[in-house]
PDB file of N, CA, C and O in Angstrom:
ATOM      1  N   MET A   1      83.509  97.778 108.781  1.00  0.00           N
ATOM      2  CA  MET A   1      83.817  96.040 109.389  1.00  0.00           C
ATOM      3  C   MET A   1      83.033  95.612 110.729  1.00  0.00           C
ATOM      4  O   MET A   1      82.792  96.012 111.867  1.00  0.00           O
ATOM      5  N   SER A   2      82.652  93.906 109.335  1.00  0.00           N
ATOM      6  CA  SER A   2      81.577  93.948 110.692  1.00  0.00           C
ATOM      7  C   SER A   2      82.603  91.908 110.953  1.00  0.00           C
ATOM      8  O   SER A   2      83.662  91.408 110.574  1.00  0.00           O
ATOM      9  N   ASP A   3      81.438  91.479 111.766  1.00  0.00           N
ATOM     10  CA  ASP A   3      81.934  90.326 111.928  1.00  0.00           C
ATOM     11  C   ASP A   3      83.255  89.851 112.148  1.00  0.00           C
ATOM     12  O   ASP A   3      83.380  88.631 112.044  1.00  0.00           O
ATOM     13  N   LEU A   4      84.219  90.474 112.411  1.00  0.00           N
ATOM     14  CA  LEU A   4      85.283  90.534 113.098  1.00  0.00           C
ATOM     15  C   LEU A   4      85.086  88.874 114.334  1.00  0.00           C
ATOM     16  O   LEU A   4      84.196  88.493 115.094  1.00  0.00           O
ATOM     17  N   ALA A   5      86.140  88.457 114.021  1.00  0.00           N
ATOM     18  CA  ALA A   5      86.236  87.027 114.838  1.00  0.00           C
ATOM     19  C   ALA A   5      88.027  86.681 115.575  1.00  0.00           C
ATOM     20  O   ALA A   5      89.157  86.955 115.171  1.00  0.00           O
ATOM     21  N   LEU A   6      87.561  86.057 116.644  1.00  0.00           N
ATOM     22  CA  LEU A   6      89.058  85.346 117.019  1.00  0.00           C
ATOM     23  C   LEU A   6      88.894  84.303 117.602  1.00  0.00           C
ATOM     24  O   LEU A   6      88.210  84.134 118.612  1.00  0.00           O
ATOM     25  N   ALA A   7      89.872  83.050 116.664  1.00  0.00           N
ATOM     26  CA  ALA A   7      89.900  81.940 117.320  1.00  0.00           C
ATOM     27  C   ALA A   7      91.304  81.244 117.312  1.00  0.00           C
ATOM     28  O   ALA A   7      92.154  81.544 116.474  1.00  0.00           O
ATOM     29  N   ASP A   8      91.567  80.030 118.565  1.00  0.00           N
ATOM     30  CA  ASP A   8      93.007  79.479 118.747  1.00  0.00           C
ATOM     31  C   ASP A   8      93.513  79.337 117.371  1.00  0.00           C
ATOM     32  O   ASP A   8      92.891  78.968 116.375  1.00  0.00           O
ATOM     33  N   GLY A   9      94.740  79.691 117.480  1.00  0.00           N
ATOM     34  CA  GLY A   9      95.301  79.479 115.924  1.00  0.00           C
ATOM     35  C   GLY A   9      95.596  77.804 116.038  1.00  0.00           C
ATOM     36  O   GLY A   9      94.869  77.104 116.743  1.00  0.00           O
ATOM     37  N   ALA A  10      96.585  77.311 115.373  1.00  0.00           N
ATOM     38  CA  ALA A  10      97.429  76.198 115.097  1.00  0.00           C
ATOM     39  C   ALA A  10      98.041  75.944 115.964  1.00  0.00           C
ATOM     40  O   ALA A  10      97.664  74.920 116.534  1.00  0.00           O
ATOM     41  N   SER A  11      98.910  76.441 116.392  1.00  0.00           N
ATOM     42  CA  SER A  11      99.843  76.255 117.754  1.00  0.00           C
ATOM     43  C   SER A  11      99.294  77.439 118.952  1.00  0.00           C
ATOM     44  O   SER A  11      98.493  78.361 119.107  1.00  0.00           O
ATOM     45  N   PRO A  12     100.325  76.692 119.614  1.00  0.00           N
ATOM     46  CA  PRO A  12      99.696  77.941 121.323  1.00  0.00           C
ATOM     47  C   PRO A  12     100.575  79.321 120.995  1.00  0.00           C
ATOM     48  O   PRO A  12     101.555  79.429 120.258  1.00  0.00           O
ATOM     49  N   ARG A  13      99.945  80.265 121.732  1.00  0.00           N
ATOM     50  CA  ARG A  13     100.277  81.309 121.825  1.00  0.00           C
ATOM     51  C   ARG A  13     100.226  81.726 120.513  1.00  0.00           C
ATOM     52  O   ARG A  13     101.071  82.524 120.106  1.00  0.00           O
ATOM     53  N   THR A  14      99.082  81.167 119.561  1.00  0.00           N
ATOM     54  CA  THR A  14      98.234  82.220 118.174  1.00  0.00           C
ATOM     55  C   THR A  14      97.540  82.206 118.289  1.00  0.00           C
ATOM     56  O   THR A  14      97.016  81.278 118.904  1.00  0.00           O
ATOM     57  N   LEU A  15      96.594  83.634 117.612  1.00  0.00           N
ATOM     58  CA  LEU A  15      95.054  83.401 117.481  1.00  0.00           C
ATOM     59  C   LEU A  15      95.178  83.616 115.667  1.00  0.00           C
ATOM     60  O   LEU A  15      96.093  84.061 114.974  1.00  0.00           O
ATOM     61  N   LEU A  16      93.670  83.020 115.281  1.00  0.00           N
ATOM     62  CA  LEU A  16      93.711  83.795 113.893  1.00  0.00           C
ATOM     63  C   LEU A  16      92.496  84.540 114.132  1.00  0.00           C
ATOM     64  O   LEU A  16      91.370  84.458 114.623  1.00  0.00           O
ATOM     65  N   ALA A  17      93.168  85.183 113.632  1.00  0.00           N
ATOM     66  CA  ALA A  17      91.190  86.854 113.368  1.00  0.00           C
ATOM     67  C   ALA A  17      90.872  86.810 111.539  1.00  0.00           C
ATOM     68  O   ALA A  17      91.567  86.749 110.525  1.00  0.00           O
ATOM     69  N   THR A  18      89.513  86.876 111.842  1.00  0.00           N
ATOM     70  CA  THR A  18      88.921  86.743 110.425  1.00  0.00           C
ATOM     71  C   THR A  18      88.125  87.583 110.315  1.00  0.00           C
ATOM     72  O   THR A  18      87.381  87.611 111.296  1.00  0.00           O
ATOM     73  N   VAL A  19      87.798  88.657 109.228  1.00  0.00           N
ATOM     74  CA  VAL A  19      86.595  89.206 109.094  1.00  0.00           C
ATOM     75  C   VAL A  19      85.582  89.318 107.552  1.00  0.00           C
ATOM     76  O   VAL A  19      86.088  88.795 106.558  1.00  0.00           O
ATOM     77  N   ASP A  20      84.401  89.889 107.416  1.00  0.00           N
ATOM     78  CA  ASP A  20      83.747  89.554 106.535  1.00  0.00           C
ATOM     79  C   ASP A  20      84.436  90.191 105.329  1.00  0.00           C
ATOM     80  O   ASP A  20      84.631  91.405 105.274  1.00  0.00           O
ATOM     81  N   ALA A  21      84.793  89.357 104.382  1.00  0.00           N
ATOM     82  CA  ALA A  21      85.869  90.462 102.791  1.00  0.00           C
ATOM     83  C   ALA A  21      85.080  91.132 102.517  1.00  0.00           C
ATOM     84  O   ALA A  21      83.965  90.621 102.417  1.00  0.00           O
ATOM     85  N   GLN A  22      85.188  92.344 102.296  1.00  0.00           N
ATOM     86  CA  GLN A  22      84.990  93.682 101.446  1.00  0.00           C
ATOM     87  C   GLN A  22      85.505  93.189 100.253  1.00  0.00           C
ATOM     88  O   GLN A  22      86.456  92.542  99.815  1.00  0.00           O
ATOM     89  N   ALA A  23      83.993  94.034  99.739  1.00  0.00           N
ATOM     90  CA  ALA A  23      83.871  94.478  98.149  1.00  0.00           C
ATOM     91  C   ALA A  23      85.074  95.795  98.019  1.00  0.00           C
ATOM     92  O   ALA A  23      85.108  96.711  98.841  1.00  0.00           O
ATOM     93  N   ASP A  24      86.015  95.693  96.850  1.00  0.00           N
ATOM     94  CA  ASP A  24      86.372  96.850  96.638  1.00  0.00           C
ATOM     95  C   ASP A  24      87.651  96.978  97.603  1.00  0.00           C
ATOM     96  O   ASP A  24      87.962  98.111  97.970  1.00  0.00           O
ATOM     97  N   MET A  25      88.254  96.098  97.946  1.00  0.00           N
ATOM     98  CA  MET A  25      88.944  96.621  99.412  1.00  0.00           C
ATOM     99  C   MET A  25      90.355  95.563  98.755  1.00  0.00           C
ATOM    100  O   MET A  25      90.363  94.674  97.903  1.00  0.00           O
ATOM    101  N   TYR A  26      91.389  96.131  99.563  1.00  0.00           N
ATOM    102  CA  TYR A  26      93.122  95.230  99.142  1.00  0.00           C
ATOM    103  C   TYR A  26      94.147  95.176  99.535  1.00  0.00           C
ATOM    104  O   TYR A  26      95.211  94.865  99.000  1.00  0.00           O
ATOM    105  N   ALA A  27      93.667  95.749 101.378  1.00  0.00           N
ATOM    106  CA  ALA A  27      93.755  95.496 102.325  1.00  0.00           C
ATOM    107  C   ALA A  27      93.626  95.266 103.317  1.00  0.00           C
ATOM    108  O   ALA A  27      92.737  96.116 103.273  1.00  0.00           O
ATOM    109  N   TYR A  28      93.600  94.801 104.695  1.00  0.00           N
ATOM    110  CA  TYR A  28      93.604  94.951 106.107  1.00  0.00           C
ATOM    111  C   TYR A  28      94.246  95.776 106.657  1.00  0.00           C
ATOM    112  O   TYR A  28      95.111  96.462 106.112  1.00  0.00           O
ATOM    113  N   ASP A  29      93.932  95.826 107.750  1.00  0.00           N
ATOM    114  CA  ASP A  29      94.872  96.743 108.807  1.00  0.00           C
ATOM    115  C   ASP A  29      94.269  95.801 110.339  1.00  0.00           C
ATOM    116  O   ASP A  29      93.250  95.802 111.029  1.00  0.00           O
ATOM    117  N   TRP A  30      95.189  95.290 110.324  1.00  0.00           N
ATOM    118  CA  TRP A  30      95.068  94.826 112.695  1.00  0.00           C
ATOM    119  C   TRP A  30      95.544  95.336 113.320  1.00  0.00           C
ATOM    120  O   TRP A  30      96.683  95.718 113.052  1.00  0.00           O
ATOM    121  N   ARG A  31      94.915  95.646 114.564  1.00  0.00           N
ATOM    122  CA  ARG A  31      95.508  95.963 115.693  1.00  0.00           C
ATOM    123  C   ARG A  31      95.399  95.648 116.537  1.00  0.00           C
ATOM    124  O   ARG A  31      94.351  95.746 117.176  1.00  0.00           O
ATOM    125  N   ILE A  32      97.049  94.813 117.162  1.00  0.00           N
ATOM    126  CA  ILE A  32      95.915  94.040 118.163  1.00  0.00           C
ATOM    127  C   ILE A  32      97.024  95.032 120.099  1.00  0.00           C
ATOM    128  O   ILE A  32      98.161  95.498 120.157  1.00  0.00           O
ATOM    129  N   PHE A  33      96.355  94.964 120.786  1.00  0.00           N
ATOM    130  CA  PHE A  33      96.938  94.950 122.267  1.00  0.00           C
ATOM    131  C   PHE A  33      95.921  94.579 123.661  1.00  0.00           C
ATOM    132  O   PHE A  33      94.706  94.401 123.743  1.00  0.00           O
ATOM    133  N   PRO A  34      97.236  94.552 124.891  1.00  0.00           N
ATOM    134  CA  PRO A  34      96.316  93.894 125.192  1.00  0.00           C
ATOM    135  C   PRO A  34      95.202  94.336 126.146  1.00  0.00           C
ATOM    136  O   PRO A  34      95.104  95.552 126.311  1.00  0.00           O
ATOM    137  N   ARG A  35      94.318  93.512 126.820  1.00  0.00           N
ATOM    138  CA  ARG A  35      93.316  93.951 127.046  1.00  0.00           C
ATOM    139  C   ARG A  35      93.019  94.976 128.295  1.00  0.00           C
ATOM    140  O   ARG A  35      91.996  95.654 128.391  1.00  0.00           O
ATOM    141  N   ASP A  36      93.974  94.965 129.119  1.00  0.00           N
ATOM    142  CA  ASP A  36      94.116  96.151 129.844  1.00  0.00           C
ATOM    143  C   ASP A  36      95.025  97.617 129.760  1.00  0.00           C
ATOM    144  O   ASP A  36      95.568  98.433 130.505  1.00  0.00           O
ATOM    145  N   THR A  37      94.807  97.371 128.447  1.00  0.00           N
ATOM    146  CA  THR A  37      95.196  99.028 127.199  1.00  0.00           C
ATOM    147  C   THR A  37      94.494  99.877 127.915  1.00  0.00           C
ATOM    148  O   THR A  37      93.273  99.730 127.959  1.00  0.00           O
ATOM    149  N   PRO A  38      95.162 101.001 128.662  1.00  0.00           N
ATOM    150  CA  PRO A  38      94.183 102.252 128.791  1.00  0.00           C
ATOM    151  C   PRO A  38      93.456 102.570 127.043  1.00  0.00           C
ATOM    152  O   PRO A  38      93.750 102.238 125.894  1.00  0.00           O
ATOM    153  N   ALA A  39      92.267 103.484 127.787  1.00  0.00           N
ATOM    154  CA  ALA A  39      91.639 103.879 126.296  1.00  0.00           C
ATOM    155  C   ALA A  39      92.057 105.151 125.749  1.00  0.00           C
ATOM    156  O   ALA A  39      92.103 105.210 124.520  1.00  0.00           O
ATOM    157  N   GLU A  40      92.409 106.313 126.496  1.00  0.00           N
ATOM    158  CA  GLU A  40      93.673 106.801 126.272  1.00  0.00           C
ATOM    159  C   GLU A  40      94.807 106.336 124.953  1.00  0.00           C
ATOM    160  O   GLU A  40      94.935 106.816 123.827  1.00  0.00           O
ATOM    161  N   GLU A  41      95.415 105.391 125.525  1.00  0.00           N
ATOM    162  CA  GLU A  41      96.387 105.080 124.406  1.00  0.00           C
ATOM    163  C   GLU A  41      95.717 104.763 123.025  1.00  0.00           C
ATOM    164  O   GLU A  41      96.107 105.191 121.939  1.00  0.00           O
ATOM    165  N   LEU A  42      94.585 103.897 123.261  1.00  0.00           N
ATOM    166  CA  LEU A  42      93.941 103.342 122.095  1.00  0.00           C
ATOM    167  C   LEU A  42      93.626 104.281 121.050  1.00  0.00           C
ATOM    168  O   LEU A  42      93.730 104.103 119.837  1.00  0.00           O
ATOM    169  N   ALA A  43      93.185 105.415 121.735  1.00  0.00           N
ATOM    170  CA  ALA A  43      92.410 106.432 121.140  1.00  0.00           C
ATOM    171  C   ALA A  43      93.656 107.565 120.681  1.00  0.00           C
ATOM    172  O   ALA A  43      93.505 108.765 120.454  1.00  0.00           O
ATOM    173  N   GLY A  44      94.975 106.727 120.625  1.00  0.00           N
ATOM    174  CA  GLY A  44      96.124 107.941 120.302  1.00  0.00           C
ATOM    175  C   GLY A  44      96.875 106.686 119.390  1.00  0.00           C
ATOM    176  O   GLY A  44      98.086 106.704 119.168  1.00  0.00           O
ATOM    177  N   GLY A  45      96.062 105.713 118.952  1.00  0.00           N
ATOM    178  CA  GLY A  45      97.071 105.009 118.538  1.00  0.00           C
ATOM    179  C   GLY A  45      97.769 104.089 118.645  1.00  0.00           C
ATOM    180  O   GLY A  45      98.519 103.589 117.807  1.00  0.00           O
ATOM    181  N   TYR A  46      97.471 103.657 120.215  1.00  0.00           N
ATOM    182  CA  TYR A  46      98.460 102.938 120.895  1.00  0.00           C
ATOM    183  C   TYR A  46      98.192 100.998 120.289  1.00  0.00           C
ATOM    184  O   TYR A  46      97.088 100.483 120.471  1.00  0.00           O
ATOM    185  N   CYS A  47      99.443 100.117 119.559  1.00  0.00           N
ATOM    186  CA  CYS A  47      98.912  98.825 119.658  1.00  0.00           C
ATOM    187  C   CYS A  47     100.254  98.170 120.317  1.00  0.00           C
ATOM    188  O   CYS A  47     101.064  98.955 120.810  1.00  0.00           O
ATOM    189  N   TYR A  48     100.489  96.983 120.344  1.00  0.00           N
ATOM    190  CA  TYR A  48     100.663  95.543 120.417  1.00  0.00           C
ATOM    191  C   TYR A  48     102.211  95.582 119.933  1.00  0.00           C
ATOM    192  O   TYR A  48     103.398  95.613 120.259  1.00  0.00           O
ATOM    193  N   ARG A  49     101.044  95.551 118.673  1.00  0.00           N
ATOM    194  CA  ARG A  49     101.687  94.664 117.070  1.00  0.00           C
ATOM    195  C   ARG A  49     100.763  95.695 116.113  1.00  0.00           C
ATOM    196  O   ARG A  49      99.871  96.479 116.437  1.00  0.00           O
ATOM    197  N   PHE A  50     101.245  95.425 115.026  1.00  0.00           N
ATOM    198  CA  PHE A  50      99.882  95.594 114.055  1.00  0.00           C
ATOM    199  C   PHE A  50     100.619  95.068 112.402  1.00  0.00           C
ATOM    200  O   PHE A  50     101.796  95.327 112.152  1.00  0.00           O
ATOM    201  N   CYS A  51      99.866  94.445 111.568  1.00  0.00           N
ATOM    202  CA  CYS A  51     100.339  93.936 110.806  1.00  0.00           C
ATOM    203  C   CYS A  51      99.342  94.599 109.231  1.00  0.00           C
ATOM    204  O   CYS A  51      98.462  95.454 109.322  1.00  0.00           O
ATOM    205  N   LEU A  52      99.687  94.084 108.199  1.00  0.00           N
ATOM    206  CA  LEU A  52      98.801  94.640 107.006  1.00  0.00           C
ATOM    207  C   LEU A  52      98.484  93.212 106.219  1.00  0.00           C
ATOM    208  O   LEU A  52      99.585  92.869 105.790  1.00  0.00           O
ATOM    209  N   THR A  53      97.587  92.300 105.857  1.00  0.00           N
ATOM    210  CA  THR A  53      97.770  91.469 105.404  1.00  0.00           C
ATOM    211  C   THR A  53      95.839  91.992 103.249  1.00  0.00           C
ATOM    212  O   THR A  53      94.921  92.740 102.915  1.00  0.00           O
ATOM    213  N   ARG A  54      96.751  90.663 102.771  1.00  0.00           N
ATOM    214  CA  ARG A  54      96.074  91.521 101.481  1.00  0.00           C
ATOM    215  C   ARG A  54      94.673  90.316 101.757  1.00  0.00           C
ATOM    216  O   ARG A  54      93.839  90.392 100.854  1.00  0.00           O
ATOM    217  N   GLU A  55      94.347  89.281 102.835  1.00  0.00           N
ATOM    218  CA  GLU A  55      93.527  89.149 102.767  1.00  0.00           C
ATOM    219  C   GLU A  55      92.576  89.251 104.315  1.00  0.00           C
ATOM    220  O   GLU A  55      92.945  89.863 105.317  1.00  0.00           O
ATOM    221  N   ALA A  56      91.425  88.559 104.180  1.00  0.00           N
ATOM    222  CA  ALA A  56      90.684  89.650 105.559  1.00  0.00           C
ATOM    223  C   ALA A  56      90.852  88.154 106.350  1.00  0.00           C
ATOM    224  O   ALA A  56      89.894  87.388 106.242  1.00  0.00           O
ATOM    225  N   LYS A  57      92.065  87.692 107.165  1.00  0.00           N
ATOM    226  CA  LYS A  57      92.501  86.943 107.937  1.00  0.00           C
ATOM    227  C   LYS A  57      93.986  87.595 108.093  1.00  0.00           C
ATOM    228  O   LYS A  57      94.626  88.209 107.239  1.00  0.00           O
ATOM    229  N   ALA A  58      94.361  87.269 109.489  1.00  0.00           N
ATOM    230  CA  ALA A  58      95.703  86.769 110.414  1.00  0.00           C
ATOM    231  C   ALA A  58      96.409  85.973 111.313  1.00  0.00           C
ATOM    232  O   ALA A  58      95.920  85.792 112.429  1.00  0.00           O
ATOM    233  N   THR A  59      97.438  85.485 111.028  1.00  0.00           N
ATOM    234  CA  THR A  59      97.724  84.723 112.263  1.00  0.00           C
ATOM    235  C   THR A  59      99.159  85.632 113.055  1.00  0.00           C
ATOM    236  O   THR A  59     100.259  86.023 112.665  1.00  0.00           O
ATOM    237  N   ILE A  60      98.217  85.677 114.631  1.00  0.00           N
ATOM    238  CA  ILE A  60      98.485  86.891 114.891  1.00  0.00           C
ATOM    239  C   ILE A  60      99.859  85.405 116.039  1.00  0.00           C
ATOM    240  O   ILE A  60      99.276  84.559 116.718  1.00  0.00           O
ATOM    241  N   ASP A  61     101.306  85.394 116.019  1.00  0.00           N
ATOM    242  CA  ASP A  61     101.404  84.261 116.838  1.00  0.00           C
ATOM    243  C   ASP A  61     102.627  85.168 118.155  1.00  0.00           C
ATOM    244  O   ASP A  61     102.129  86.225 118.542  1.00  0.00           O
ATOM    245  N   ALA A  62     103.721  84.926 118.651  1.00  0.00           N
ATOM    246  CA  ALA A  62     104.237  85.012 119.688  1.00  0.00           C
ATOM    247  C   ALA A  62     103.636  85.675 120.960  1.00  0.00           C
ATOM    248  O   ALA A  62     104.245  86.353 121.789  1.00  0.00           O
ATOM    249  N   LEU A  63     102.253  85.326 120.945  1.00  0.00           N
ATOM    250  CA  LEU A  63     101.530  86.124 122.528  1.00  0.00           C
ATOM    251  C   LEU A  63     101.714  85.329 123.440  1.00  0.00           C
ATOM    252  O   LEU A  63     101.905  84.113 123.416  1.00  0.00           O
ATOM    253  N   ASP A  64     101.643  86.153 124.381  1.00  0.00           N
ATOM    254  CA  ASP A  64     101.860  85.886 125.710  1.00  0.00           C
ATOM    255  C   ASP A  64     100.211  85.017 126.332  1.00  0.00           C
ATOM    256  O   ASP A  64      99.052  85.422 126.413  1.00  0.00           O
ATOM    257  N   SER A  65     101.060  83.334 126.760  1.00  0.00           N
ATOM    258  CA  SER A  65      99.323  82.703 127.035  1.00  0.00           C
ATOM    259  C   SER A  65      99.434  82.985 128.685  1.00  0.00           C
ATOM    260  O   SER A  65     100.158  83.144 129.668  1.00  0.00           O
ATOM    261  N   GLY A  66      97.763  82.888 127.996  1.00  0.00           N
ATOM    262  CA  GLY A  66      97.030  83.564 129.279  1.00  0.00           C
ATOM    263  C   GLY A  66      96.695  84.530 129.411  1.00  0.00           C
ATOM    264  O   GLY A  66      96.255  84.637 130.556  1.00  0.00           O
ATOM    265  N   THR A  67      96.577  85.981 128.534  1.00  0.00           N
ATOM    266  CA  THR A  67      96.434  87.055 128.471  1.00  0.00           C
ATOM    267  C   THR A  67      95.477  87.011 127.412  1.00  0.00           C
ATOM    268  O   THR A  67      95.310  86.260 126.451  1.00  0.00           O
ATOM    269  N   ALA A  68      94.670  88.418 128.022  1.00  0.00           N
ATOM    270  CA  ALA A  68      93.291  88.399 127.035  1.00  0.00           C
ATOM    271  C   ALA A  68      94.052  89.359 125.800  1.00  0.00           C
ATOM    272  O   ALA A  68      94.689  90.302 126.269  1.00  0.00           O
ATOM    273  N   TYR A  69      94.063  89.290 124.897  1.00  0.00           N
ATOM    274  CA  TYR A  69      94.294  90.632 123.627  1.00  0.00           C
ATOM    275  C   TYR A  69      93.332  90.758 122.830  1.00  0.00           C
ATOM    276  O   TYR A  69      92.960  89.719 122.283  1.00  0.00           O
ATOM    277  N   GLY A  70      92.468  92.292 122.427  1.00  0.00           N
ATOM    278  CA  GLY A  70      92.120  92.518 122.014  1.00  0.00           C
ATOM    279  C   GLY A  70      92.815  92.841 119.982  1.00  0.00           C
ATOM    280  O   GLY A  70      93.881  93.376 119.675  1.00  0.00           O
ATOM    281  N   VAL A  71      91.764  92.295 119.039  1.00  0.00           N
ATOM    282  CA  VAL A  71      92.099  92.867 117.751  1.00  0.00           C
ATOM    283  C   VAL A  71      90.978  93.978 117.066  1.00  0.00           C
ATOM    284  O   VAL A  71      89.809  94.111 117.431  1.00  0.00           O
ATOM    285  N   GLU A  72      91.586  94.643 116.101  1.00  0.00           N
ATOM    286  CA  GLU A  72      90.774  95.667 116.247  1.00  0.00           C
ATOM    287  C   GLU A  72      91.400  95.111 114.522  1.00  0.00           C
ATOM    288  O   GLU A  72      92.536  94.647 114.431  1.00  0.00           O
ATOM    289  N   CYS A  73      90.278  95.278 112.982  1.00  0.00           N
ATOM    290  CA  CYS A  73      90.784  95.658 111.934  1.00  0.00           C
ATOM    291  C   CYS A  73      90.104  96.708 111.170  1.00  0.00           C
ATOM    292  O   CYS A  73      88.959  96.891 111.583  1.00  0.00           O
ATOM    293  N   ALA A  74      90.471  97.509 110.116  1.00  0.00           N
ATOM    294  CA  ALA A  74      90.664  98.327 109.195  1.00  0.00           C
ATOM    295  C   ALA A  74      90.921  98.107 107.965  1.00  0.00           C
ATOM    296  O   ALA A  74      92.091  98.131 107.586  1.00  0.00           O
ATOM    297  N   ALA A  75      89.523  97.758 106.785  1.00  0.00           N
ATOM    298  CA  ALA A  75      90.277  97.471 105.894  1.00  0.00           C
ATOM    299  C   ALA A  75      90.525  98.855 104.985  1.00  0.00           C
ATOM    300  O   ALA A  75      90.110  99.966 105.315  1.00  0.00           O
ATOM    301  N   TRP A  76      91.291  98.559 103.766  1.00  0.00           N
ATOM    302  CA  TRP A  76      91.686  99.594 102.678  1.00  0.00           C
ATOM    303  C   TRP A  76      91.278  99.762 101.594  1.00  0.00           C
ATOM    304  O   TRP A  76      91.467  98.872 100.765  1.00  0.00           O
ATOM    305  N   ASN A  77      90.723 100.709 101.304  1.00  0.00           N
ATOM    306  CA  ASN A  77      91.062 100.900  98.924  1.00  0.00           C
ATOM    307  C   ASN A  77      91.440 101.532  99.081  1.00  0.00           C
ATOM    308  O   ASN A  77      92.320 101.755  99.912  1.00  0.00           O
ATOM    309  N   ASN A  78      90.748 102.435  98.021  1.00  0.00           N
ATOM    310  CA  ASN A  78      91.778 103.403  97.417  1.00  0.00           C
ATOM    311  C   ASN A  78      92.345 104.893  97.682  1.00  0.00           C
ATOM    312  O   ASN A  78      93.309 105.659  97.677  1.00  0.00           O
ATOM    313  N   THR A  79      90.719 104.646  97.960  1.00  0.00           N
ATOM    314  CA  THR A  79      90.748 106.569  99.315  1.00  0.00           C
ATOM    315  C   THR A  79      91.618 106.337 100.879  1.00  0.00           C
ATOM    316  O   THR A  79      91.617 107.065 101.871  1.00  0.00           O
ATOM    317  N   GLY A  80      92.443 104.816 100.589  1.00  0.00           N
ATOM    318  CA  GLY A  80      92.865 105.271 102.170  1.00  0.00           C
ATOM    319  C   GLY A  80      91.991 103.801 103.048  1.00  0.00           C
ATOM    320  O   GLY A  80      91.207 102.951 102.626  1.00  0.00           O
ATOM    321  N   PRO A  81      92.637 104.075 104.496  1.00  0.00           N
ATOM    322  CA  PRO A  81      92.047 103.386 105.553  1.00  0.00           C
ATOM    323  C   PRO A  81      90.288 103.457 105.496  1.00  0.00           C
ATOM    324  O   PRO A  81      89.794 104.297 104.743  1.00  0.00           O
ATOM    325  N   LEU A  82      89.555 102.736 106.147  1.00  0.00           N
ATOM    326  CA  LEU A  82      88.237 102.825 106.515  1.00  0.00           C
ATOM    327  C   LEU A  82      88.050 102.301 108.415  1.00  0.00           C
ATOM    328  O   LEU A  82      88.604 101.344 108.956  1.00  0.00           O
ATOM    329  N   GLN A  83      87.150 103.255 109.014  1.00  0.00           N
ATOM    330  CA  GLN A  83      86.955 102.897 110.485  1.00  0.00           C
ATOM    331  C   GLN A  83      88.007 101.802 111.181  1.00  0.00           C
ATOM    332  O   GLN A  83      88.764 101.198 110.421  1.00  0.00           O
ATOM    333  N   TRP A  84      88.067 101.532 112.652  1.00  0.00           N
ATOM    334  CA  TRP A  84      88.720 100.954 112.792  1.00  0.00           C
ATOM    335  C   TRP A  84      87.137  99.736 113.177  1.00  0.00           C
ATOM    336  O   TRP A  84      86.125 100.407 113.382  1.00  0.00           O
ATOM    337  N   SER A  85      86.934  98.409 113.259  1.00  0.00           N
ATOM    338  CA  SER A  85      86.158  97.534 113.841  1.00  0.00           C
ATOM    339  C   SER A  85      86.314  97.376 115.345  1.00  0.00           C
ATOM    340  O   SER A  85      87.346  97.374 116.017  1.00  0.00           O
ATOM    341  N   ALA A  86      85.301  97.271 115.640  1.00  0.00           N
ATOM    342  CA  ALA A  86      85.131  97.750 117.593  1.00  0.00           C
ATOM    343  C   ALA A  86      86.068  95.749 117.487  1.00  0.00           C
ATOM    344  O   ALA A  86      86.233  94.947 116.568  1.00  0.00           O
ATOM    345  N   PRO A  87      86.389  95.757 118.849  1.00  0.00           N
ATOM    346  CA  PRO A  87      87.063  95.643 119.368  1.00  0.00           C
ATOM    347  C   PRO A  87      87.114  94.192 119.780  1.00  0.00           C
ATOM    348  O   PRO A  87      86.680  94.037 120.922  1.00  0.00           O
ATOM    349  N   VAL A  88      87.628  92.772 119.025  1.00  0.00           N
ATOM    350  CA  VAL A  88      86.783  91.271 120.174  1.00  0.00           C
ATOM    351  C   VAL A  88      88.187  91.047 120.496  1.00  0.00           C
ATOM    352  O   VAL A  88      89.184  91.403 119.868  1.00  0.00           O
ATOM    353  N   PHE A  89      88.046  90.111 122.061  1.00  0.00           N
ATOM    354  CA  PHE A  89      89.025  89.308 123.200  1.00  0.00           C
ATOM    355  C   PHE A  89      88.521  88.691 122.916  1.00  0.00           C
ATOM    356  O   PHE A  89      87.377  88.504 122.504  1.00  0.00           O
ATOM    357  N   ARG A  90      90.247  87.734 123.300  1.00  0.00           N
ATOM    358  CA  ARG A  90      90.070  86.484 123.854  1.00  0.00           C
ATOM    359  C   ARG A  90      91.231  86.039 124.305  1.00  0.00           C
ATOM    360  O   ARG A  90      92.220  86.151 123.580  1.00  0.00           O
ATOM    361  N   ILE A  91      91.334  85.448 125.584  1.00  0.00           N
ATOM    362  CA  ILE A  91      92.494  85.134 125.853  1.00  0.00           C
ATOM    363  C   ILE A  91      92.948  84.137 125.624  1.00  0.00           C
ATOM    364  O   ILE A  91      92.157  83.198 125.716  1.00  0.00           O
ATOM    365  N   VAL A  92      94.134  83.853 125.292  1.00  0.00           N
ATOM    366  CA  VAL A  92      95.554  83.315 124.213  1.00  0.00           C
ATOM    367  C   VAL A  92      95.579  81.828 124.893  1.00  0.00           C
ATOM    368  O   VAL A  92      94.747  81.950 125.791  1.00  0.00           O
ATOM    369  N   GLN A  93      95.933  80.883 124.937  1.00  0.00           N
ATOM    370  CA  GLN A  93      96.023  79.491 124.683  1.00  0.00           C
ATOM    371  C   GLN A  93      97.376  79.182 124.658  1.00  0.00           C
ATOM    372  O   GLN A  93      97.741  78.025 124.453  1.00  0.00           O
TER     373      GLN A  93
END
C-alpha cells in the first residue's frame, strides 16, 4: 500500500483519507486510532474506528477537534486483506 494521505474534510471534525488505487483490489479497510494509542494495542488490532470502502478513499467524520489521529489502510483482493500500510497522522480541525 502506498501514498496514503490525509487531508481536512469538507466539514469540521472530518478527515479525508486517500490511497493509490491498487489493481485487482475490490475493497479497502481503513483503521483509525488516536496518535497516543499504545503500540501493543495497535499490534493487537485495536482501532478507534474501522471502515470498509469499495473506493480508494474514505471520509472519516465525528472526530474530536484538536486530536491527532492515525490512519492505516489495507486493500483486499480475492485472497483476503494485504498488509496494513504505514500509519499517517493528522490533527483534526
